[in-house]
Each structure stands twice: as structure tokens, then as C-alpha cells.
C-alpha positions in Angstrom: 87.8 83.0 173.5 91.4 83.4 172.4 92.4 85.4 169.3 94.0 82.3 167.9 90.6 80.4 168.0 88.8 83.4 166.4 91.3 83.4 163.5 91.1 79.7 163.1 87.4 79.9 162.5 87.6 82.9 160.1 90.4 81.4 158.0 88.7 78.1 157.6 85.3 79.4 156.6 84.3 77.6 153.3 83.9 79.6 150.1 83.5 77.1 147.3 81.4 74.0 148.0 78.3 72.1 146.8 74.9 73.6 147.2 74.3 71.3 150.2 77.3 70.2 152.3 77.3 68.2 155.5 80.5 67.0 157.1 79.8 64.2 159.5 77.1 66.2 161.3 74.7 65.4 164.1 71.3 67.1 164.3 68.6 67.3 167.0 65.1 67.9 165.7 62.3 68.7 168.2 58.6 68.0 167.4 59.9 65.2 165.2 56.6 63.1 165.3 54.6 65.8 163.4 54.4 66.2 159.7 57.0 68.9 159.4 59.4 67.2 162.0 59.1 63.9 160.1 60.0 65.7 156.8 63.0 67.5 158.3 64.4 64.4 159.9 64.0 62.3 156.7 65.6 65.0 154.5 68.6 65.5 156.9 69.1 61.8 157.2 69.1 61.3 153.5 71.9 63.9 153.3 74.0 61.7 155.6 73.2 63.5 158.8 72.8 61.5 162.0 69.5 62.6 163.5 68.3 62.6 167.1 64.5 62.8 166.6 62.8 64.1 169.7 59.1 64.4 170.8 57.0 63.7 173.8 56.8 59.9 173.2 59.7 57.7 172.2 57.2 55.0 171.2 55.3 57.4 168.9 58.6 58.3 167.2 59.5 54.7 166.6 56.1 54.1 165.0 56.3 57.4 163.0 59.6 56.5 161.4 58.9 52.8 160.8 58.0 53.4 157.1 61.7 54.5 156.5 63.2 51.3 158.0 64.2 49.9 154.6 66.3 53.0 153.9 68.6 52.3 156.9 68.8 56.0 157.8 70.4 57.0 161.1 67.4 58.5 162.9 67.2 57.7 166.6 64.2 58.5 168.9 64.4 60.4 172.2 61.6 61.5 174.5 61.8 65.2 175.2 59.3 67.7 176.5 60.6 71.1 175.4 58.6 72.9 178.2 60.3 70.9 180.9 64.0 71.9 181.5 64.7 68.7 183.3 63.3 66.7 180.4 65.4 68.8 178.0 68.6 68.2 180.0 68.0 64.4 180.3 67.4 64.1 176.6 70.4 66.1 175.6 72.6 64.2 178.1 71.5 61.0 176.3 72.1 62.5 172.9 75.6 63.7 173.8 76.4 60.3 175.2 75.2 58.5 172.1 76.6 60.8 169.4 79.4 62.7 171.2 78.3 66.1 169.9 75.5 68.2 168.4 76.2 70.2 165.3 72.6 71.2 164.3 69.5 72.1 166.3 66.1 72.5 164.6 63.6 74.0 167.1 60.6 72.7 165.3 58.3 71.9 168.3 55.4 74.3 168.5 51.7 74.6 169.0 48.7 76.8 168.4 45.2 76.2 169.8 42.3 75.4 167.5 39.2 77.3 168.6 36.4 78.0 166.2 36.3 76.3 162.8 39.0 78.8 161.6 41.0 78.6 164.8 40.2 82.3 165.7 39.4 84.1 168.9 39.6 87.8 169.6 42.5 88.9 171.8 40.3 89.9 174.8 38.6 86.5 174.7 41.8 84.4 175.0 41.9 82.8 178.5 45.1 83.5 180.3 46.0 79.8 180.7 45.8 79.3 176.9 47.9 82.5 176.3 50.6 81.2 178.7 50.6 77.7 177.3 51.2 78.9 173.7 54.1 81.1 174.8 55.4 78.2 177.0 55.6 75.7 174.1 56.7 78.1 171.4 59.0 80.5 173.2 60.1 78.8 176.4 60.5 75.5 174.6 62.8 77.1 172.1 64.8 78.8 174.8 65.2 75.6 176.8 66.7 73.8 173.9 68.9 76.7 172.9 70.4 76.9 176.4 71.0 73.2 176.4 73.1 73.2 173.2 74.7 76.7 172.9 77.6 76.1 175.4 78.5 72.9 173.6 78.5 74.5 170.1 80.5 77.5 171.4 83.2 75.2 172.8 83.6 73.6 169.3 83.2 76.9 167.3 80.5 75.4 165.2 76.8 75.3 165.1 73.7 75.5 162.9 70.5 76.5 164.6 67.2 76.8 162.8 64.1 78.0 164.7 60.5 77.7 163.4 58.8 81.1 163.1 55.7 81.9 161.2 54.5 84.6 158.8 52.0 85.5 161.6 55.0 86.5 163.7 56.0 88.9 161.0 52.7 90.5 160.0 50.2 89.4 162.7 47.1 87.3 162.2 43.6 88.4 163.5 42.2 85.9 165.8 45.6 84.4 166.7 47.2 87.1 168.9 48.8 84.5 171.2 50.4 82.5 168.4 51.5 85.7 166.5 53.1 87.1 169.7 54.9 83.8 170.4 56.3 83.5 166.9 57.2 87.1 166.8 59.2 86.5 170.0 60.9 83.5 168.4 61.9 85.6 165.4 63.4 88.3 167.6 65.1 85.7 169.8 66.6 84.2 166.6 68.1 87.6 165.6 69.5 88.3 169.0 71.1 84.9 169.5 72.6 85.2 166.1 74.3 88.4 167.0 75.6 87.0 170.3 77.1 84.0 168.7 78.3 85.2 165.3 82.0 85.1 166.3 81.6 81.6 167.7 81.0 79.9 164.3 77.3 79.5 165.1 74.6 80.6 162.7 71.1 81.1 164.0 68.2 81.5 161.5 64.5 81.0 161.4 62.1 79.7 158.8 58.5 81.1 158.7 56.0 78.8 156.9 52.9 80.3 155.3 50.0 78.3 153.8 51.0 74.7 154.4 48.7 71.8 153.7 48.9 68.4 155.6 50.0 65.3 153.6 46.4 64.0 153.2 45.5 67.3 151.4 48.7 67.9 149.5 49.7 70.9 147.4 46.7 72.6 145.8 45.7 75.7 144.0 45.4 78.6 146.5 44.2 82.1 146.0 45.9 83.2 149.2 49.4 83.2 147.8 51.0 85.1 145.0 52.4 81.9 143.4 48.8 80.6 143.4 49.5 77.3 145.2 49.7 76.1 148.8 52.8 74.4 150.1 53.6 71.3 152.0 56.0 70.1 154.7 58.6 69.2 152.1 58.8 72.9 151.0 59.6 74.0 154.5 62.0 71.1 155.2 64.1 72.1 152.1 64.7 75.6 153.4 65.5 74.3 156.9 68.0 71.7 155.6 69.8 74.3 153.5 70.2 76.6 156.5 71.4 73.7 158.6 74.1 72.8 156.1 77.7 73.9 156.0 76.9 75.7 152.8 74.8 78.3 154.6 77.8 79.6 156.7 77.3 83.2 155.6 73.6 83.5 156.6 72.7 84.3 160.1 69.9 86.3 161.8 67.6 85.7 158.9 63.9 84.9 159.0 63.1 83.2 155.8 59.5 83.1 154.8 58.5 80.0 152.8 54.9 81.0 151.9 54.4 81.4 148.1 54.7 85.2 148.5 51.7 85.4 150.9 53.7 87.7 153.3 53.8 90.3 150.4 50.2 91.3 151.1 46.8 90.8 149.6 46.7 89.1 146.2 45.1 91.9 144.2 47.3 92.2 141.1 46.5 90.4 137.8 49.7 91.2 135.9 
């Protein structure tokens, strides 16, 4: 990269702007058919971002976003399996052809395996195929999409990348060693890629959800958080959309817990 290009980026870094700012941006969101993916796509599109919504089934995406048809948001569906490099390449080739660029990548696709009624299993009881599958989806899937988009962002000296971590990747979670290991890897990958790309105008951050209820349950009182309430997908989406905006240009390598303070430790203070 030439010194001239480096100086161009540094000199044009924004300093005074609205809380959220998007300047003709295109975003790719993986795992878009799920509750969180849907919330992220909807919120980005309502901010004027053109959104490539990706998941395993294009038909499922079309159906998922049908309730938003009256809003005329620019959300377009693409089939993409994050664990298959060929599928990732084919999807990104289509996205680049349709939009001409990608400014924002939200690596939302992920999975954990439900086992007993609490989803728990001791580490030594986890079958190797399950262990590998969790890492394949959460870690390899993130890597595949990062490698697909980073050269393009670097060539344009602009990019916003937000990966999905988890508070279990920060502090661990008994009974979920595979998921904790995978999300811990995503968080460390986030920090490393942030350092490698900081001089290219690319920020790389992660958001780590805590106790998040599905839409059919909604936000409810919760003794497991310091705030005393559970969250929902909208709470996570708000943090992701901020980090994806032009306004977050001075934040990189951050893992942002959105968890009602649960990561702070046991709720044992009545002050």
C-alpha cells in the first residue's frame, strides 16, 4: 500500500457526524433467516443500507422477509453455506456482481448443539464429530467469509466487520465446552484480524450476546443479569448496527458484551 493511500485514509477519517451514519453502504449478513439475522438485516435496511441476506436456503429467506414487503427495504436473498468455501465464493461472486461492492460483513451464522434439557454435556462426553461440527460452523464459517471479503475491502481502504461472539467465549460455560471454545476462537480471531487490517481502513469487532430470549418469549425479568432483565434480538442488533456504521470508525478489536451485565459475575449484591 502506498504512503499516499495511507495518508488519504487517515486525513479523511470522520470526526463529527451523527450517532449512526451510513454512506451508500452494502452489507452481507450470514445466518439471516434466524431471529438475530432477521433483526440485523431489518435494522440495517431501515438505515438505508443495501443488504445481502444469506443463509442455507434462498427460499427460506424469501419467506422470512415477506412480512417486510410493504416497507420496500433493499434486502436480497442469497443461498450460502458458510462451512463450504465453494458455496461462499459462489455467493460472494453473485453479491459483488449485483451490488458492485461489500462495505459491511456481519458474521452472524453460528450454532450450538442442544443436548439435555439445558443443552449441557461434560467435556469428556462430547462426541468428536459434534466437537468438529461446532468449530466448523462457528470458526471455519467465520474464516471463510472473512477471506472472501477482506481483499476487496483492503483494495477500497474501507470495511466494517462484525463477528458474533458470546459471553461463553469470554468466561466459559460448564456443559458447553465446544461452543465456548469456538466463540473464544472467534473473539481472538476478531482481535487479530483487527490488528492486521487497522491501516487499511477496516475495523473488525465482535458482539457477545448474553441471556437473549426468542421473540415468542420476549424480554422478561431475569435473575441471571445485573440489570434484572433478559434481552432480545433487537438489543444485539442495535450494537451490531452501530459497529457497522461509519460512526464507529475509531473502534476496532473490541468484543462488546450485550448481556445485561451478566459477564460481571454472580448476581449477589443487593445495593
